[in-house]
N, C-alpha and C positions, 0 to 999 in steps of 0.2 A: 746272483751275478753282480759283480761290481764293474761298471764301465768307466775306464780311466782314459783321459786324453793326455798323451805325452807329447810335449813339444819343446822347441828350443831353436835358437837361431843357427844358421849354417856355421859349422865349426865349433859349436858349443859342447858337443860330445853326446848328443842324444842317442846315437847308434850304440854307443858303448853302454849307456844306461839301459837301453832296450835289450841288449844282449844279456846283461846281468839279470834283469827282471825275468827274462825267459828261462835262465838257468835256475831261478828259484821256483818256477812253476807257473808264471804268468802266461796266458795265451796272448801272443803278440799279433795284432792286425797292423801290418806295415803298409801305410798308404803309398809310400814311394815304390815299394816292391810291387804292389798291386798296380800302381800307375804304369809301371813297365810292362806288366803282364797284359794289361788291357789294350796295349798298342803293339803287341807282337805281330809278326807277319801272319796274315790271314784273318785277323780280327776286324770286326766292324769299327773298332776304335782307330786302328791304323788307317783304314779306308777314309774315315772322316777327317783325320789329320791331313792326309794327302790332298783330299778335296779342298780343304781350307788353305793349306800352305804351299801346295804344289809338290811335284815329284822330286824337286831338288832337295827335300828334307829326307830323302831315302838314301841309304848307303848302297853300294853296288850289289850287296847280297840281299837287298830288299828289306833290311831292318831299318828302324828309325835312326837317323843320324842325329843323336842328341846334341852334340856340340853345335851343329849347324842350326838346329831348331832353337837351341838356347840363345844363340847369337841374334836370332830374329826377335824372340819374345822378351828377353830380359831388359832391353832398353826401350821397349814399346808397350806401354800399359794396355793399349787396345788389342794388340796381337796376343799378349799374355792372357787377357780376358777371353779372347776367342778360343785359345788352347784350353783354358780351364773349363769353359762351357762344354767342351767335348769330353774331357778326361774325368772331371769331378763326378758327374752322375754315374759313370761306369765304375769308378772307384767306390763310390758310396754303396752301390748295389752289391758289389763283391764283398765289401767289408761287412755288410749286413748278413750275408750268407755265412761268412766265417764266424761271426759272433753268435749266430743262431746255433751253430754246431758245437759251441764251446761247453755247454752244460750249465746247469743252474748255480753251481757253487764256484764257478770260475772267476778269476780276476782277469778281465779282458782289457788289455792295454792297447789302445789305438795310437800307434806311432804316426803323428800327423804334423809334418813340418809347418804347414800353413794354417794351423788351427786358429791362431789369433787373427790372421789376415782375413779369414773367411767367416769369422764370427761363430765358430763351432763350439765354443766352451759350454753352452747350455745343453749340448747333446750328451754330456758325460756327467757321471756322479761326482767325479773329482778331476781336476786338471793338475798335472805335474809338469813344471817347467824346469828344464835343464838350463842353468844360467851361467854365462861367462861374459866378462867385459868385452867390448868390441875389439880392444887391442889384442886380447887373447885369441878371439875368433880369427882376426886377420892374420896373426902369426901362424896359427895352425893351418889355415887355408894356403898360405904361401909356402910355409916350410914343409908341411906334411903332405899336402895334396898337389903341390907344384903349380898352383895357380899364379898368374901374374897379379900383382897387387891391384892393378886397375880393375881386373875382372872380379877379384875377390870383393873389392869395395862395392862394385856394381851389384853383385849377388846379395851382399848384406843390405844395401840400400833398398833393394826390391822387396825386402821382408819387413815385418813389423819392427818397431823399435824395441829395445830392451824393456823400456818402461811399459809399453803396451802389453808385452808378454807377461811381465810380472803382475800387471793389473788383473789378469784372468786366472792367476795361479792359486790353487788351494795349498799345494806343497811345492817348495823350491829346492832343487838340488844344485848346490854351488860347485861348479866344475872349473874353477880357475886354477886349481892346484894340480899336483901329479896324480897319475892314475890310481895309485894306492890309496889316496885320500877319498876317492870316489866310492869304492866298494862298500865301506861301512855306512855311508849316507844312503846308498841305494838299498842296502839291507834294512835300514831303519824305515825307509819309505815303504818297502815291501811289507814289513810287519804291520805298519799302520793301515795299509790297504786291506790286508787280510783281516785285521781287527775291525775295520770299518764295515766290511762285508758281513761279519758275524753279528755286529751290533744292530744291524737294521731289522 
């Protein structure tokens, strides 16, 4: 098994890289997706979040109101730390379960947005960073996701810097160009990951 950490700043295009790797046969363990699962209604995770932040972070239907919670934590490092202390252990446990089920010959790609911020690079055999300049990230967040520029900048500033991410990278995918320029790069990375697994 090859354990790969995949990361990139918000708006860098990590989700598209993850989708392509999955299409080639990688087993994707998506931390964001799991982070949503562990705070679904009826879970201990959601109960812990409500206990910490109050019932105002719930929508009328009992689900987590992510924009409201985001507004609380993204401008307050201590509140963000409190949220991470609840969610990260739950995500880690579920990720380990999925990895264990993947099989000995699998290339398991852990899609982890905050890999750099949380010092997780040593957990993986290789780290792949999807890279785009901050101006490109900002443009995508505003133009494609409809974020206000101030919100997009706040989200970017809450993450590691581009330099910090590149410092932990074993392989870098440059995603500053059009989508069609991405696929050949991801294919090359996939071949290297498969080869690396065979060489060990």
